[in-house]
C-alpha positions as CSV (number, residue, x, y, z in Angstrom):
1,M,-94.3,-68.0,75.4
2,L,-93.1,-65.1,73.3
3,F,-95.3,-62.0,73.4
4,G,-95.6,-59.9,70.3
5,A,-97.7,-57.6,68.1
6,H,-98.3,-56.6,64.5
7,V,-96.6,-53.2,64.1
8,S,-95.8,-50.9,61.2
9,A,-92.7,-51.6,59.1
10,A,-92.7,-48.0,57.7
11,G,-89.0,-47.1,57.2
12,G,-87.9,-50.6,56.8
13,A,-88.4,-54.0,58.5
14,H,-85.9,-53.1,61.2
15,R,-88.1,-50.3,62.3
16,A,-90.9,-52.8,63.0
17,V,-88.5,-54.6,65.4
18,E,-87.7,-51.3,67.1
19,R,-91.4,-50.5,67.5
20,A,-92.3,-53.9,68.8
21,A,-89.5,-53.7,71.4
22,A,-90.6,-50.2,72.5
23,I,-94.0,-51.6,73.6
24,G,-92.6,-54.5,75.5
25,C,-92.6,-57.3,72.8
26,D,-90.1,-60.1,72.3
27,A,-91.8,-61.2,69.1
28,V,-93.0,-59.1,66.1
29,Q,-95.4,-59.4,63.1
30,L,-95.1,-57.1,60.1
31,F,-95.9,-56.7,56.5
32,T,-93.1,-57.1,54.0
33,Q,-95.3,-56.0,51.2
34,S,-98.4,-53.8,50.9
35,P,-101.4,-55.6,52.5
36,R,-103.9,-54.3,50.0
37,M,-101.9,-53.9,46.7
38,W,-100.1,-56.3,44.5
39,R,-96.9,-54.3,44.5
40,S,-94.0,-56.1,46.3
41,R,-90.4,-55.2,47.0
42,T,-87.5,-57.6,47.4
43,P,-85.4,-56.9,50.6
44,T,-81.8,-56.1,49.9
45,P,-78.9,-57.7,51.8
46,E,-78.5,-54.4,53.7
47,D,-82.2,-54.6,54.7
48,A,-81.6,-58.1,56.0
49,R,-78.5,-57.1,57.9
50,R,-80.3,-54.2,59.6
51,F,-83.2,-56.4,60.4
52,R,-81.1,-59.1,62.1
53,D,-79.0,-56.5,63.9
54,A,-82.2,-55.0,65.3
55,M,-83.5,-58.4,66.4
56,D,-80.3,-59.0,68.3
57,E,-80.0,-55.6,69.8
58,H,-83.6,-55.5,71.1
59,G,-83.9,-59.1,72.2
60,V,-86.8,-59.9,69.8
61,R,-86.7,-63.6,69.3
62,A,-89.4,-64.4,66.8
63,A,-90.5,-62.6,63.6
64,V,-93.5,-63.4,61.4
65,A,-94.9,-61.7,58.3
66,H,-98.5,-61.4,57.3
67,A,-99.3,-61.9,53.6
68,P,-101.5,-59.4,51.8
69,Y,-105.1,-59.6,52.6
70,I,-106.1,-59.5,48.9
71,I,-104.6,-62.9,48.2
72,N,-107.3,-65.5,47.4
73,L,-105.9,-69.0,46.6
74,G,-109.5,-70.1,46.0
75,A,-110.1,-67.5,43.3
76,K,-112.2,-68.5,40.3
77,D,-110.7,-65.7,38.1
78,P,-107.3,-67.1,36.7
79,E,-105.8,-63.6,36.7
80,L,-106.6,-63.1,40.4
81,L,-105.3,-66.5,41.3
82,E,-102.1,-65.9,39.4
83,K,-101.6,-62.5,41.2
84,G,-102.3,-64.0,44.6
85,T,-100.0,-67.0,44.0
86,T,-97.2,-64.6,42.8
87,A,-97.7,-62.3,45.8
88,L,-97.5,-65.2,48.2
89,R,-94.3,-66.5,46.6
90,A,-92.9,-63.0,46.8
91,G,-93.7,-62.8,50.5
92,M,-92.0,-66.1,51.1
93,E,-89.0,-65.0,49.2
94,A,-88.8,-61.8,51.3
95,A,-89.2,-63.8,54.5
96,G,-86.3,-66.1,53.4
97,I,-84.0,-63.1,52.8
98,L,-84.9,-61.4,56.1
99,G,-84.7,-64.7,58.0
100,L,-88.3,-64.6,59.3
101,D,-89.8,-67.6,61.1
102,A,-93.0,-67.7,59.1
103,V,-95.5,-66.0,56.8
104,V,-99.2,-66.1,57.7
105,V,-101.8,-66.2,55.0
106,H,-105.6,-66.2,54.8
107,V,-106.4,-69.0,52.3
108,G,-109.3,-67.0,50.8
109,S,-112.7,-67.9,49.5
110,H,-114.0,-70.5,47.1
111,R,-116.7,-68.1,45.9
112,G,-119.4,-70.6,45.9
113,Q,-117.5,-73.2,43.9
114,G,-117.2,-75.5,47.0
115,L,-114.0,-76.3,48.8
116,D,-113.4,-79.6,46.9
117,A,-113.4,-77.7,43.6
118,V,-110.5,-75.4,44.6
119,L,-108.3,-77.7,46.7
120,D,-106.0,-78.6,43.8
121,Q,-105.3,-74.9,42.9
122,V,-104.8,-74.0,46.6
123,A,-102.3,-76.9,47.0
124,A,-100.4,-75.8,43.8
125,A,-100.1,-72.3,45.2
126,I,-98.8,-73.5,48.5
127,H,-96.2,-75.6,46.8
128,H,-95.1,-72.7,44.6
129,A,-94.7,-70.5,47.7
130,L,-92.7,-73.2,49.6
131,E,-90.3,-73.4,46.7
132,A,-88.9,-70.0,47.8
133,E,-85.4,-70.2,49.3
134,G,-85.1,-70.1,53.1
135,D,-86.4,-71.9,56.1
136,S,-89.5,-69.8,56.7
137,W,-92.8,-71.7,57.3
138,L,-96.0,-70.9,55.6
139,L,-98.9,-70.7,58.1
140,L,-102.6,-71.1,57.1
141,E,-104.8,-69.0,59.3
142,N,-108.3,-70.1,60.4
143,S,-111.1,-67.9,59.1
144,A,-114.0,-66.3,60.9
145,G,-116.3,-68.4,58.8
146,A,-118.2,-65.7,56.8
147,G,-119.5,-66.5,53.4
148,D,-117.4,-69.0,51.4
149,T,-114.2,-68.5,53.3
150,I,-111.8,-71.4,53.5
151,G,-110.4,-72.6,56.9
152,R,-113.4,-71.9,59.1
153,T,-112.8,-75.2,61.0
154,V,-109.9,-77.3,61.9
155,D,-111.2,-80.0,59.6
156,E,-111.2,-77.6,56.6
157,L,-107.6,-76.6,57.4
158,A,-106.8,-80.3,57.6
159,L,-108.2,-80.8,54.1
160,V,-106.0,-78.1,52.7
161,V,-102.9,-79.5,54.4
162,E,-103.8,-83.0,53.2
163,A,-104.4,-81.8,49.6
164,A,-101.0,-80.2,49.6
165,G,-99.4,-83.4,50.8
166,A,-98.5,-82.1,54.2
167,P,-95.1,-80.7,53.1
168,E,-92.5,-79.6,55.5
169,R,-92.8,-76.0,56.6
170,L,-96.6,-75.9,56.1
171,G,-98.2,-75.0,59.3
172,I,-101.2,-73.3,61.1
173,C,-101.8,-70.0,62.8
174,L,-104.9,-69.9,65.1
175,D,-106.6,-66.6,65.6
176,T,-108.7,-66.4,68.8
177,C,-111.2,-63.9,67.5
178,H,-111.8,-66.0,64.4
179,W,-112.2,-69.2,66.4
180,W,-114.6,-67.5,68.8
181,V,-116.8,-66.0,66.1
182,S,-116.8,-69.2,64.1
183,G,-118.2,-71.1,67.1
184,V,-115.3,-72.4,69.1
185,D,-115.4,-71.4,72.7
186,V,-111.8,-70.6,73.5
187,T,-112.8,-69.7,77.1
188,D,-113.9,-73.2,78.0
189,P,-110.9,-75.4,78.9
190,G,-112.7,-78.6,78.1
191,L,-114.0,-77.6,74.7
192,L,-110.8,-75.9,73.8
193,G,-108.8,-79.0,74.7
194,A,-111.1,-81.1,72.6
195,E,-110.6,-78.8,69.6
196,L,-106.8,-78.8,70.0
197,D,-106.9,-82.6,70.3
198,R,-108.8,-82.6,67.0
199,L,-106.1,-80.4,65.5
200,D,-103.4,-82.8,66.7
201,R,-105.2,-85.8,65.2
202,T,-105.9,-84.2,61.8
203,I,-103.0,-81.9,61.3
204,G,-100.5,-82.4,64.1
205,L,-99.8,-79.9,66.9
206,E,-96.2,-79.7,65.7
207,R,-97.6,-77.7,62.7
208,L,-99.2,-75.1,65.0
209,R,-96.4,-72.4,65.0
210,A,-98.0,-69.1,66.0
211,V,-101.3,-67.7,67.4
212,H,-103.0,-64.4,66.9
213,V,-104.5,-63.2,70.2
214,N,-107.4,-60.8,69.7
215,D,-110.6,-60.1,71.6
216,A,-113.8,-60.0,69.5
217,L,-116.0,-57.0,68.9
218,T,-118.9,-59.3,67.9
219,D,-120.8,-62.1,69.5
220,F,-119.8,-65.8,69.8
221,G,-120.7,-67.6,66.6
222,S,-121.4,-64.3,64.7
223,H,-118.9,-65.2,61.9
224,R,-117.9,-61.5,61.8
225,D,-114.2,-60.7,61.8
226,R,-113.9,-57.6,64.0
227,H,-111.0,-57.4,66.5
228,A,-111.3,-55.7,69.9
229,N,-108.7,-54.7,72.4
230,L,-108.0,-57.4,75.1
231,G,-110.6,-57.0,77.8
232,E,-112.9,-54.8,75.7
233,G,-114.6,-57.5,73.7
234,T,-116.9,-60.5,74.0
235,I,-114.2,-63.0,74.9
236,G,-112.7,-60.9,77.7
237,D,-110.5,-62.5,80.4
238,G,-111.6,-65.9,79.1
239,L,-108.7,-65.6,76.8
240,A,-106.5,-66.8,79.7
241,S,-107.8,-70.3,79.1
242,F,-106.5,-70.3,75.6
243,L,-103.1,-68.7,76.5
244,R,-102.5,-71.0,79.4
245,H,-103.2,-74.2,77.5
246,P,-100.0,-76.3,77.2
247,A,-100.3,-76.6,73.4
248,I,-100.1,-72.8,73.2
249,S,-97.6,-71.9,75.9
250,D,-94.4,-72.2,73.8
251,L,-95.7,-70.3,70.8
252,P,-95.4,-66.7,69.6
253,A,-98.6,-64.9,70.7
254,L,-99.2,-62.0,68.4
255,L,-101.6,-59.1,69.0
256,E,-103.6,-57.7,66.1
257,V,-105.8,-55.3,68.1
258,P,-106.7,-51.6,67.4
259,G,-105.0,-50.2,70.5
260,D,-105.6,-46.5,70.5
261,G,-106.3,-46.5,66.8
262,D,-102.8,-47.1,65.5
263,G,-102.3,-50.7,66.5
264,P,-101.2,-52.5,69.7
265,T,-99.9,-50.5,72.6
266,A,-97.7,-51.2,75.6
267,D,-100.9,-51.5,77.7
268,Q,-102.2,-54.3,75.4
269,V,-98.9,-56.2,75.5
270,A,-99.0,-55.9,79.3
271,A,-102.6,-57.3,79.2
272,L,-101.4,-60.2,77.0
273,R,-98.7,-61.1,79.5
274,R,-101.2,-60.9,82.4
275,L,-103.7,-63.2,80.7
276,A,-100.9,-65.7,80.0
277,G,-99.9,-65.6,83.7
278,S,-96.5,-64.0,82.8
279,D,-96.9,-60.5,84.1
């Protein structure tokens, strides 16, 4: 397992690698574009060189980008759908230039239209994103299940993958907090195993390419997406069951926790390694 965290890319993508390594990571997650604005920037060849050099220098072996939170591939408004589709494609293009392993995206919300009504537009947006040059995967993240969000269950994610025709480089990123608050007990080895078996049957475990490891600030089944530091939430040390499952053990495990208010800290990375049995 590779242990990582989402860190700031202020000053350039290579700075994110440096920050991740400084807190004990061998994997990194970053934003390549603003998470809450439509503005994007295409990395230059020099950006890519500095990024790869930093990866080599610091022994960081996996790098993932997170797409902007404002993307909604299920949007009813054509303008918002176009902006989201364009932003996702820009993120995939940036990932290809930098040589990132994947881009993680929240599919969004159908806004009361029903999942079936938006599957075709979601599939079209996915195909447009995957036309970007490079080998980066596009990973659909499970949601916390609030409102009309898409991807609250493995079966919903499977419907999206199927609608897109299960193209190469389309995969899944599981978030422990989201799974917990959507009603999947990640602390129970039997229930967890059954859910991962379901994922294997409907999507294929080979498409599970990364995990977000977050404790939950809110209760099991609450459908509220509030991350807590490891050991300070309602999941607690039960996260060990998730991290030590064979289906997870070879994946990048990425923290998205508040830390001391500025994101994951070295203590949280150490806690992640301990829960995985690798301290």
